[in-house]
LUMGU-812752 format. One record per atom (N, C-alpha, C): residue number from 1; x, y, z; residue in one letter. Coordinates in nm, 4 decimals. Each point is the difference from the previous one (the first is absolute). Last residue first. Layout:
! residues N
> num_c1_c2_c3_residu
> NUM_X_Y_Z_A
...
//
This chain:
! residues 171
> num_c1_c2_c3_residu
> 171_-4.1166_3.3014_0.5497_X
> 171_0.0148_-0.1372_-0.0463_X
> 171_0.1384_-0.0524_0.0235_X
> 170_-0.1937_0.3576_0.3230_X
> 170_0.0486_0.0080_-0.1359_X
> 170_0.0295_-0.1424_-0.0437_X
> 169_-0.3028_0.2228_0.4071_X
> 169_0.0606_-0.1209_-0.0558_X
> 169_0.0356_0.0227_-0.1452_X
> 168_-0.0500_0.3159_0.4679_X
> 168_-0.0502_-0.0160_-0.1356_X
> 168_0.0740_-0.1191_-0.0598_X
> 167_-0.0784_0.0229_0.5355_X
> 167_0.0808_0.0478_-0.1116_X
> 167_-0.0763_-0.0120_-0.1307_X
> 166_-0.1873_-0.0460_0.4695_X
> 166_0.1422_-0.0322_0.0088_X
> 166_0.0809_0.0668_-0.1119_X
> 165_-0.4647_0.1595_0.2656_X
> 165_0.0453_-0.0524_-0.1284_X
> 165_0.1498_-0.0234_0.0099_X
> 164_-0.3678_-0.0019_0.4202_X
> 164_0.1055_0.0704_-0.0710_X
> 164_0.0366_-0.0717_-0.1294_X
> 163_-0.4987_-0.0726_0.1772_X
> 163_0.1343_-0.0114_0.0593_X
> 163_0.1010_0.0753_-0.0865_X
> 162_-0.4796_-0.0634_-0.1014_X
> 162_0.0377_0.1187_0.0752_X
> 162_0.1372_-0.0057_0.0643_X
> 161_-0.2272_-0.3218_-0.3058_X
> 161_-0.0427_-0.0154_0.1403_X
> 161_0.0396_0.1189_0.0879_X
> 160_0.1058_-0.0124_-0.4753_X
> 160_-0.1422_-0.0337_0.0121_X
> 160_-0.0485_-0.0134_0.1442_X
> 159_0.4128_0.3289_-0.0959_X
> 159_-0.0250_-0.1422_-0.0221_X
> 159_-0.1485_-0.0296_0.0178_X
> 158_0.1951_0.4728_-0.1760_X
> 158_-0.0370_-0.0657_0.1250_X
> 158_-0.0276_-0.1462_-0.0317_X
> 157_0.2225_0.4840_-0.2440_X
> 157_-0.0214_-0.1448_-0.0007_X
> 157_-0.0291_-0.0509_0.1405_X
> 156_-0.0270_0.4562_-0.3217_X
> 156_0.0188_-0.0299_0.1419_X
> 156_-0.0394_-0.1458_0.0198_X
> 155_-0.0600_0.2078_-0.4208_X
> 155_0.1393_-0.0384_0.0222_X
> 155_0.0348_-0.0197_0.1478_X
> 154_-0.4373_0.1440_-0.1457_X
> 154_0.0295_-0.1244_-0.0719_X
> 154_0.1389_-0.0517_0.0379_X
> 153_-0.1393_0.4174_0.1702_X
> 153_-0.0794_-0.1079_0.0596_X
> 153_0.0311_-0.1339_-0.0644_X
> 152_0.1981_0.3815_-0.1859_X
> 152_0.0586_-0.0268_0.1317_X
> 152_-0.0752_-0.1138_0.0681_X
> 151_-0.1358_0.2002_-0.4187_X
> 151_0.0835_-0.1199_-0.0061_X
> 151_0.0622_-0.0340_0.1346_X
> 150_-0.2612_0.3985_-0.0951_X
> 150_-0.0819_-0.1179_0.0301_X
> 150_0.0834_-0.1282_0.0041_X
> 149_0.1877_0.4223_-0.1388_X
> 149_-0.0094_-0.0132_0.1457_X
> 149_-0.0827_-0.1220_0.0406_X
> 148_0.2690_-0.0043_-0.4663_X
> 148_-0.1175_0.0688_0.0554_X
> 148_-0.0042_-0.0238_0.1512_X
> 147_0.3089_-0.2025_-0.3282_X
> 147_0.0455_0.1291_0.0515_X
> 147_-0.1151_0.0862_0.0532_X
> 146_-0.0747_-0.4316_-0.1945_X
> 146_0.0944_-0.0204_0.1103_X
> 146_0.0462_0.1316_0.0601_X
> 145_-0.4862_-0.0713_-0.2344_X
> 145_0.1388_0.0305_-0.0368_X
> 145_0.0919_-0.0126_0.1214_X
> 144_-0.4376_-0.3049_-0.0142_X
> 144_0.0329_0.1411_0.0220_X
> 144_0.1442_0.0248_-0.0440_X
> 143_-0.4453_-0.3822_-0.0349_X
> 143_0.1376_0.0315_-0.0333_X
> 143_0.0210_0.1493_0.0225_X
> 142_-0.3832_-0.2918_0.2712_X
> 142_0.0332_0.0790_-0.1183_X
> 142_0.1507_0.0182_-0.0169_X
> 141_-0.3376_-0.4040_0.2105_X
> 141_0.0985_0.1012_0.0402_X
> 141_0.0464_0.0741_-0.1254_X
> 140_-0.3037_-0.3679_-0.0377_X
> 140_-0.0640_0.1203_0.0511_X
> 140_0.0967_0.1066_0.0483_X
> 139_0.1448_-0.5144_0.0077_X
> 139_-0.0918_0.0637_-0.0933_X
> 139_-0.0623_0.1224_0.0659_X
> 138_0.4884_-0.1791_0.1500_X
> 138_-0.1430_-0.0216_0.0200_X
> 138_-0.0841_0.0778_-0.0983_X
> 137_0.5051_0.1348_0.2015_X
> 137_-0.0587_-0.1182_-0.0632_X
> 137_-0.1499_-0.0089_0.0294_X
> 136_0.2330_0.4810_-0.0209_X
> 136_-0.0056_-0.1123_0.0933_X
> 136_-0.0586_-0.1196_-0.0737_X
> 135_0.2624_0.3735_-0.2844_X
> 135_-0.1272_-0.0257_0.0675_X
> 135_0.0163_-0.1141_0.0980_X
> 134_0.2703_0.3771_-0.3874_X
> 134_0.0032_-0.1019_0.1052_X
> 134_-0.1398_-0.0184_0.0574_X
> 133_0.3145_0.2137_-0.4530_X
> 133_-0.1275_-0.0010_0.0700_X
> 133_0.0081_-0.1121_0.1026_X
> 132_0.4113_0.2961_-0.2803_X
> 132_-0.0672_-0.1145_0.0597_X
> 132_-0.1376_0.0321_0.0575_X
> 131_0.3385_0.3071_-0.2037_X
> 131_-0.0439_-0.0975_-0.1004_X
> 131_-0.0903_-0.1084_0.0555_X
> 130_0.2356_0.3595_0.2460_X
> 130_-0.1182_0.0508_-0.0690_X
> 130_-0.0592_-0.1027_-0.0956_X
> 129_0.3984_-0.1078_0.2309_X
> 129_-0.1023_0.0274_0.1003_X
> 129_-0.1292_0.0464_-0.0660_X
> 128_0.3775_-0.0688_-0.2737_X
> 128_-0.0501_-0.1273_0.0527_X
> 128_-0.1096_0.0227_0.1038_X
> 127_0.2223_0.3790_-0.1821_X
> 127_-0.0823_-0.0673_-0.1005_X
> 127_-0.0624_-0.1258_0.0596_X
> 126_0.3033_0.2260_0.2693_X
> 126_-0.1218_0.0800_-0.0186_X
> 126_-0.0936_-0.0666_-0.0995_X
> 125_0.4316_-0.1913_0.0742_X
> 125_-0.0947_-0.0233_0.1097_X
> 125_-0.1295_0.0802_-0.0125_X
> 124_0.3567_-0.2020_-0.3573_X
> 124_-0.0612_0.1300_0.0237_X
> 124_-0.1059_-0.0149_0.1093_X
> 123_0.2537_-0.3593_-0.2111_X
> 123_0.0873_0.0741_0.0916_X
> 123_-0.0536_0.1396_0.0316_X
> 122_-0.2138_-0.2993_-0.3099_X
> 122_0.0024_-0.0699_0.1283_X
> 122_0.0824_0.0756_0.1038_X
> 121_-0.0240_0.1410_-0.4613_X
> 121_-0.1103_0.0457_0.0846_X
> 121_-0.0052_-0.0720_0.1349_X
> 120_0.3217_-0.1185_-0.3503_X
> 120_0.0301_0.1240_0.0719_X
> 120_-0.1118_0.0414_0.0957_X
> 119_0.1172_-0.5135_-0.1359_X
> 119_-0.0761_0.1120_-0.0559_X
> 119_0.0172_0.1229_0.0883_X
> 118_0.1698_-0.4603_0.0628_X
> 118_0.0905_0.1141_-0.0122_X
> 118_-0.0717_0.1220_-0.0587_X
> 117_-0.1987_-0.4406_0.0490_X
> 117_0.0082_0.0669_0.1304_X
> 117_0.0962_0.1189_-0.0001_X
> 116_-0.0541_-0.2865_-0.3901_X
> 116_-0.1150_0.0887_0.0244_X
> 116_0.0085_0.0756_0.1321_X
> 115_0.4664_-0.1415_-0.2289_X
> 115_-0.1206_-0.0726_0.0415_X
> 115_-0.1137_0.0978_0.0300_X
> 114_0.3763_0.1235_-0.3723_X
> 114_-0.0113_-0.0132_0.1453_X
> 114_-0.1264_-0.0779_0.0354_X
> 113_0.1684_0.1707_-0.4405_X
> 113_0.0662_-0.1228_0.0423_X
> 113_-0.0044_-0.0234_0.1497_X
> 112_-0.2129_0.3531_-0.2735_X
> 112_0.1365_0.0347_0.0412_X
> 112_0.0769_-0.1224_0.0501_X
> 111_-0.4553_-0.0351_-0.1232_X
> 111_0.0715_0.0430_-0.1214_X
> 111_0.1455_0.0338_0.0313_X
> 110_-0.2813_-0.1018_0.3637_X
> 110_0.0274_-0.1210_-0.0793_X
> 110_0.0763_0.0349_-0.1272_X
> 109_-0.1526_0.3524_0.2725_X
> 109_0.1102_-0.0716_0.0659_X
> 109_0.0385_-0.1233_-0.0810_X
> 108_-0.3746_0.2335_-0.1473_X
> 108_0.1209_0.0796_-0.0226_X
> 108_0.1220_-0.0673_0.0633_X
> 107_-0.4206_-0.1861_0.0831_X
> 107_0.0390_-0.0246_-0.1394_X
> 107_0.1273_0.0756_-0.0346_X
> 106_-0.1938_0.0775_0.4227_X
> 106_0.0577_-0.1346_-0.0059_X
> 106_0.0479_-0.0317_-0.1412_X
> 105_-0.2286_0.4007_0.0568_X
> 105_0.1305_0.0084_0.0662_X
> 105_0.0700_-0.1363_0.0009_X
> 104_-0.4412_0.0268_-0.1653_X
> 104_0.0919_0.0688_-0.0914_X
> 104_0.1401_0.0080_0.0592_X
> 103_-0.3362_-0.1748_0.2739_X
> 103_0.0230_-0.0920_-0.1117_X
> 103_0.0978_0.0610_-0.0995_X
> 102_-0.1425_0.2738_0.3497_X
> 102_0.0959_-0.1011_0.0463_X
> 102_0.0287_-0.1027_-0.1097_X
> 101_-0.3277_0.3263_-0.0860_X
> 101_0.1311_0.0641_0.0094_X
> 101_0.1066_-0.1007_0.0451_X
> 100_-0.4478_-0.1443_-0.0076_X
> 100_0.0504_0.0208_-0.1370_X
> 100_0.1386_0.0630_0.0016_X
> 99_-0.2179_-0.0471_0.4109_X
> 99_0.0340_-0.1331_-0.0515_X
> 99_0.0575_0.0127_-0.1411_X
> 98_-0.1766_0.3840_0.1999_X
> 98_0.1316_-0.0332_0.0571_X
> 98_0.0465_-0.1363_-0.0505_X
> 97_-0.4337_0.1422_-0.1170_X
> 97_0.1007_0.0815_-0.0690_X
> 97_0.1407_-0.0296_0.0511_X
> 96_-0.3685_-0.2321_0.2110_X
> 96_0.0173_-0.0338_-0.1417_X
> 96_0.1070_0.0824_-0.0721_X
> 95_0.0547_-0.0982_0.5199_X
> 95_-0.0995_0.0763_-0.0737_X
> 95_0.0237_-0.0277_-0.1489_X
> 94_0.1597_-0.3747_0.3472_X
> 94_0.0369_0.1261_-0.0633_X
> 94_-0.1219_0.0670_-0.0615_X
> 93_0.0035_-0.3234_0.4508_X
> 93_0.0053_-0.0100_-0.1457_X
> 93_0.0360_0.1372_-0.0546_X
> 92_-0.0684_-0.3181_0.4998_X
> 92_0.0514_0.1152_-0.0737_X
> 92_-0.0040_-0.0292_-0.1490_X
> 91_-0.1976_-0.1696_0.5376_X
> 91_0.0248_-0.0279_-0.1408_X
> 91_0.0511_0.1275_-0.0657_X
> 90_0.0287_-0.1924_0.5418_X
> 90_-0.0666_0.0865_-0.0975_X
> 90_0.0376_-0.0437_-0.1401_X
> 89_0.0876_-0.2725_0.3887_X
> 89_-0.0286_0.1270_0.0653_X
> 89_-0.0715_0.0987_-0.0903_X
> 88_0.0265_-0.5551_0.0374_X
> 88_0.0217_0.1069_-0.0966_X
> 88_-0.0424_0.1305_0.0656_X
> 87_0.1928_-0.4457_0.2698_X
> 87_-0.1192_0.0645_-0.0533_X
> 87_0.0402_0.1074_-0.1001_X
> 86_0.1826_-0.4522_0.3519_X
> 86_0.0228_0.0990_-0.1049_X
> 86_-0.1330_0.0597_-0.0456_X
> 85_0.2625_-0.2903_0.4479_X
> 85_-0.1189_0.0265_-0.0810_X
> 85_0.0306_0.1119_-0.0979_X
> 84_0.3358_-0.1599_0.3031_X
> 84_-0.0776_-0.1212_-0.0250_X
> 84_-0.1214_0.0193_-0.0884_X
> 83_0.3381_0.3204_0.1935_X
> 83_0.0288_-0.0508_-0.1340_X
> 83_-0.0831_-0.1214_-0.0369_X
> 82_-0.0554_0.2378_0.4163_X
> 82_0.1359_-0.0533_-0.0049_X
> 82_0.0364_-0.0592_-0.1344_X
> 81_-0.4197_0.2153_0.0502_X
> 81_0.0062_-0.1163_0.0896_X
> 81_0.1367_-0.0678_-0.0100_X
> 80_-0.0994_0.2692_-0.4290_X
> 80_-0.0238_0.0345_0.1404_X
> 80_0.0018_-0.1288_0.0803_X
> 79_0.1237_0.2331_-0.5378_X
> 79_-0.0167_-0.1103_0.0934_X
> 79_-0.0283_0.0568_0.1390_X
> 78_-0.0798_0.1705_-0.5525_X
> 78_0.0639_0.0189_0.1303_X
> 78_-0.0178_-0.1265_0.0832_X
> 77_-0.0410_0.2094_-0.5503_X
> 77_-0.0239_-0.1077_0.0957_X
> 77_0.0836_0.0225_0.1265_X
> 76_-0.2178_0.2554_-0.4529_X
> 76_0.1029_0.0263_0.1010_X
> 76_-0.0285_-0.0935_0.1171_X
> 75_-0.1285_-0.0243_-0.5366_X
> 75_-0.0466_-0.0311_0.1351_X
> 75_0.1160_0.0257_0.0955_X
> 74_-0.1543_0.1686_-0.5315_X
> 74_0.1049_-0.0349_0.0964_X
> 74_-0.0668_-0.0275_0.1342_X
> 73_-0.2979_-0.0929_-0.4311_X
> 73_0.0606_0.1152_0.0671_X
> 73_0.1139_-0.0506_0.0887_X
> 72_-0.3508_-0.1825_-0.4427_X
> 72_0.1030_-0.0217_0.1020_X
> 72_0.0517_0.1337_0.0533_X
> 71_-0.4618_-0.2360_-0.2668_X
> 71_0.0877_0.1160_0.0120_X
> 71_0.0911_-0.0179_0.1203_X
> 70_-0.2160_-0.4072_-0.3130_X
> 70_-0.0218_0.0825_0.1189_X
> 70_0.0995_0.1155_0.0015_X
> 69_-0.0142_-0.3727_-0.3241_X
> 69_-0.1280_0.0684_-0.0058_X
> 69_-0.0314_0.0881_0.1197_X
> 68_0.4208_-0.2343_-0.0499_X
> 68_-0.1089_-0.0979_0.0080_X
> 68_-0.1368_0.0677_0.0063_X
> 67_0.3143_0.3592_0.0320_X
> 67_0.0586_-0.1338_0.0179_X
> 67_-0.1170_-0.0956_0.0219_X
> 66_0.1245_0.5659_-0.1324_X
> 66_-0.0903_-0.1146_0.0006_X
> 66_0.0792_-0.1297_0.0140_X
> 65_0.1176_0.5094_0.2051_X
> 65_0.0099_-0.0776_-0.1234_X
> 65_-0.0910_-0.1208_0.0142_X
> 64_0.1362_0.5181_0.2587_X
> 64_-0.0790_-0.1207_-0.0161_X
> 64_0.0280_-0.0662_-0.1348_X
> 63_0.3952_0.0777_0.1813_X
> 63_-0.1428_-0.0179_0.0236_X
> 63_-0.0759_0.1327_-0.0123_X
> 62_0.4737_-0.2030_-0.1878_X
> 62_-0.0623_0.1279_0.0324_X
> 62_-0.1507_-0.0178_0.0193_X
> 61_0.5029_-0.2984_0.0356_X
> 61_-0.1354_0.0058_-0.0542_X
> 61_-0.0666_0.1274_0.0488_X
> 60_0.4394_-0.1506_0.1347_X
> 60_-0.0066_0.0978_-0.1087_X
> 60_-0.1371_0.0032_-0.0668_X
> 59_0.1525_-0.3025_0.3577_X
> 59_-0.0228_0.1341_0.0513_X
> 59_-0.0087_0.1055_-0.1077_X
> 58_-0.1271_-0.5449_-0.0293_X
> 58_0.1019_0.1002_-0.0273_X
> 58_-0.0386_0.1373_0.0537_X
> 57_-0.2450_-0.3835_0.2497_X
> 57_0.0381_0.0074_-0.1403_X
> 57_0.1022_0.1126_-0.0147_X
> 56_-0.3306_-0.3042_0.3922_X
> 56_0.1195_0.0772_-0.0340_X
> 56_0.0239_-0.0043_-0.1503_X
> 55_-0.4778_-0.0243_0.3066_X
> 55_0.1003_-0.0809_-0.0685_X
> 55_0.1164_0.0911_-0.0366_X
> 54_-0.4882_-0.0291_0.3425_X
> 54_0.1009_0.0705_-0.0758_X
> 54_0.0989_-0.0982_-0.0594_X
> 53_-0.5411_0.0743_0.2452_X
> 53_0.1178_-0.0842_-0.0240_X
> 53_0.0991_0.0829_-0.0810_X
> 52_-0.3642_0.2318_0.1621_X
> 52_-0.0252_-0.1228_0.0770_X
> 52_0.1166_-0.0978_-0.0139_X
> 51_-0.0532_0.4461_-0.2236_X
> 51_0.0825_-0.0163_0.1191_X
> 51_-0.0259_-0.1240_0.0828_X
> 50_-0.2212_0.1258_-0.4287_X
> 50_-0.0178_0.1095_0.0958_X
> 50_0.0687_-0.0250_0.1340_X
> 49_0.0470_-0.2851_-0.3930_X
> 49_-0.1282_-0.0193_0.0698_X
> 49_-0.0165_0.0990_0.1158_X
> 48_0.3923_-0.0691_-0.2817_X
> 48_-0.1051_0.0159_-0.1003_X
> 48_-0.1380_-0.0215_0.0623_X
> 47_0.5500_0.1489_0.1465_X
> 47_-0.1268_-0.0651_0.0311_X
> 47_-0.0972_0.0218_-0.1147_X
> 46_0.5797_0.0090_0.1368_X
> 46_-0.1152_0.0498_-0.0741_X
> 46_-0.1244_-0.0752_0.0466_X
> 45_0.5625_0.1041_0.1458_X
> 45_-0.1270_-0.0681_0.0241_X
> 45_-0.1107_0.0696_-0.0788_X
> 44_0.5305_-0.0203_-0.1524_X
> 44_-0.0956_0.0783_0.0783_X
> 44_-0.1244_-0.0848_0.0204_X
> 43_0.5633_-0.0105_-0.1739_X
> 43_-0.1287_-0.0682_0.0097_X
> 43_-0.0867_0.0783_0.0977_X
> 42_0.4178_0.1683_-0.0972_X
> 42_-0.0164_-0.0707_-0.1271_X
> 42_-0.1310_-0.0785_-0.0017_X
> 41_0.2081_0.2759_0.3574_X
> 41_-0.1227_0.0442_-0.0670_X
> 41_-0.0170_-0.0681_-0.1352_X
> 40_0.2649_-0.0582_0.4924_X
> 40_0.0020_-0.0531_-0.1353_X
> 40_-0.1319_0.0372_-0.0659_X
> 39_0.2359_0.2912_0.3998_X
> 39_-0.0951_-0.1060_-0.0294_X
> 39_0.0153_-0.0436_-0.1453_X
> 38_0.4137_0.2015_0.2748_X
> 38_-0.1178_0.0424_-0.0732_X
> 38_-0.0879_-0.1203_-0.0270_X
> 37_0.4280_0.1879_0.3381_X
> 37_-0.0734_-0.1159_-0.0493_X
> 37_-0.1275_0.0494_-0.0666_X
> 36_0.4634_0.2873_0.0370_X
> 36_-0.1335_-0.0170_0.0534_X
> 36_-0.0641_-0.1253_-0.0594_X
> 35_0.5395_0.1008_0.0854_X
> 35_-0.1064_-0.0037_-0.1009_X
> 35_-0.1352_-0.0306_0.0635_X
> 34_0.3822_0.2663_0.2652_X
> 34_-0.0362_-0.1395_-0.0263_X
> 34_-0.1114_-0.0031_-0.1033_X
> 33_0.2037_0.4016_0.2075_X
> 33_0.0327_-0.0386_-0.1370_X
> 33_-0.0332_-0.1442_-0.0334_X
> 32_-0.0925_0.2017_0.4372_X
> 32_-0.0321_0.1033_-0.0981_X
> 32_0.0183_-0.0489_-0.1430_X
> 31_0.1248_-0.2746_0.3692_X
> 31_-0.1466_0.0138_-0.0051_X
> 31_-0.0418_0.0996_-0.1083_X
> 30_0.4600_-0.0495_0.0853_X
> 30_-0.0530_-0.1233_-0.0593_X
> 30_-0.1517_0.0096_-0.0150_X
> 29_0.2186_0.3520_0.2244_X
> 29_0.0303_0.0003_-0.1435_X
> 29_-0.0577_-0.1240_-0.0694_X
> 28_-0.0377_0.0219_0.4681_X
> 28_-0.0828_0.1044_-0.0614_X
> 28_0.0232_0.0036_-0.1510_X
> 27_0.2707_-0.2914_0.2510_X
> 27_-0.1392_-0.0459_0.0000_X
> 27_-0.0918_0.1019_-0.0673_X
> 26_0.4513_0.1163_0.0638_X
> 26_-0.0115_-0.1048_-0.1013_X
> 26_-0.1445_-0.0494_-0.0094_X
> 25_0.0992_0.3038_0.3427_X
> 25_0.0088_0.0656_-0.1317_X
> 25_-0.0161_-0.1010_-0.1127_X
> 24_0.0243_-0.1628_0.4394_X
> 24_-0.1266_0.0710_-0.0200_X
> 24_-0.0012_0.0665_-0.1375_X
> 23_0.4007_-0.2032_0.1318_X
> 23_-0.1044_-0.1001_-0.0255_X
> 23_-0.1355_0.0649_-0.0254_X
> 22_0.3568_0.2819_0.1263_X
> 22_0.0233_-0.0549_-0.1341_X
> 22_-0.1081_-0.1028_-0.0347_X
> 21_-0.0008_0.1751_0.4345_X
> 21_-0.0412_0.1015_-0.0970_X
> 21_0.0193_-0.0488_-0.1437_X
> 20_0.1545_-0.2753_0.3470_X
> 20_-0.1468_0.0037_0.0023_X
> 20_-0.0511_0.1022_-0.1009_X
> 19_0.4661_-0.0242_0.0671_X
> 19_-0.0494_-0.1190_-0.0705_X
> 19_-0.1518_-0.0026_-0.0070_X
> 18_0.2051_0.3389_0.2536_X
> 18_0.0251_0.0223_-0.1428_X
> 18_-0.0523_-0.1179_-0.0823_X
> 17_-0.0196_-0.0410_0.4672_X
> 17_-0.0937_0.1029_-0.0457_X
> 17_0.0162_0.0254_-0.1495_X
> 16_0.3073_-0.2906_0.2016_X
> 16_-0.1333_-0.0617_-0.0001_X
> 16_-0.1031_0.1002_-0.0524_X
> 15_0.4380_0.1568_0.0637_X
> 15_-0.0060_-0.0930_-0.1133_X
> 15_-0.1379_-0.0669_-0.0107_X
> 14_0.0834_0.2825_0.3691_X
> 14_-0.0029_0.0777_-0.1243_X
> 14_-0.0118_-0.0895_-0.1217_X
> 13_0.0628_-0.2001_0.4178_X
> 13_-0.1334_0.0586_-0.0047_X
> 13_-0.0165_0.0791_-0.1303_X
> 12_0.4210_-0.1776_0.1083_X
> 12_-0.0899_-0.1023_-0.0533_X
> 12_-0.1430_0.0534_-0.0122_X
> 11_0.3696_0.2456_0.2073_X
> 11_-0.0188_0.0189_-0.1446_X
> 11_-0.0957_-0.1041_-0.0622_X
> 10_0.0998_0.2128_0.4909_X
> 10_-0.0587_-0.1252_-0.0500_X
> 10_-0.0290_0.0138_-0.1495_X
> 9_0.2214_0.3540_0.2281_X
> 9_0.0269_-0.1074_0.0955_X
> 9_-0.0482_-0.1357_-0.0511_X
> 8_-0.0832_0.3902_-0.2563_X
> 8_0.1454_-0.0179_0.0109_X
> 8_0.0336_-0.1162_0.0913_X
> 7_-0.4511_0.1250_-0.0456_X
> 7_0.0481_-0.0649_-0.1224_X
> 7_0.1512_-0.0200_0.0030_X
> 6_-0.2049_0.2336_0.3594_X
> 6_-0.0434_-0.1408_-0.0008_X
> 6_0.0529_-0.0735_-0.1224_X
> 5_0.0725_0.4624_0.0244_X
> 5_0.0843_-0.0702_0.0969_X
> 5_-0.0363_-0.1485_0.0045_X
> 4_-0.2635_0.2811_-0.2701_X
> 4_0.1354_-0.0137_-0.0547_X
> 4_0.0900_-0.0785_0.0948_X
> 3_-0.4400_0.1136_0.1381_X
> 3_0.0006_-0.1060_-0.1010_X
> 3_0.1406_-0.0225_-0.0532_X
> 2_-0.0201_0.2120_0.4857_X
> 2_-0.0732_0.0190_-0.1241_X
> 2_0.0145_-0.1176_-0.0946_X
> 1_0.0069_0.0825_0.5647_X
> 1_0.0796_-0.0455_-0.1115_X
> 1_-0.0853_0.0073_-0.1263_X
//
């Protein structure tokens, strides 16, 4: 007996199969078009002591900058041990010429009545990748361009005790 004969004898099977296909289609469409959760970048972690401690401030600040007589960089903060412990995985700052370009882009956005985070250069992934310098926390570690092959070592995050890293901590 074939599929057609089974469906003629038991039409409920056809309805169940059709309903399952509709539910699967709805789930796929919902997953595809559901708004993506985005991190709140209005606040970012910064450090002025080479990653030993960090503080949150506006995400539109352009490090390096001075605060209380110390130079500030972005602190990329991670957790481990089930979220119970935190550490700074690496530091980041802008190259001087890129910092000037971003300041000009932020000023242009402000003149257009937009917030600083609407600056056009923020949406340019090539610029942003080439604009950053990164380094491991700690004195003596050198700053390397983020788009340089040496940056792979800096951007490969390991917890202080070697355990798995849980997540990046956005303020």
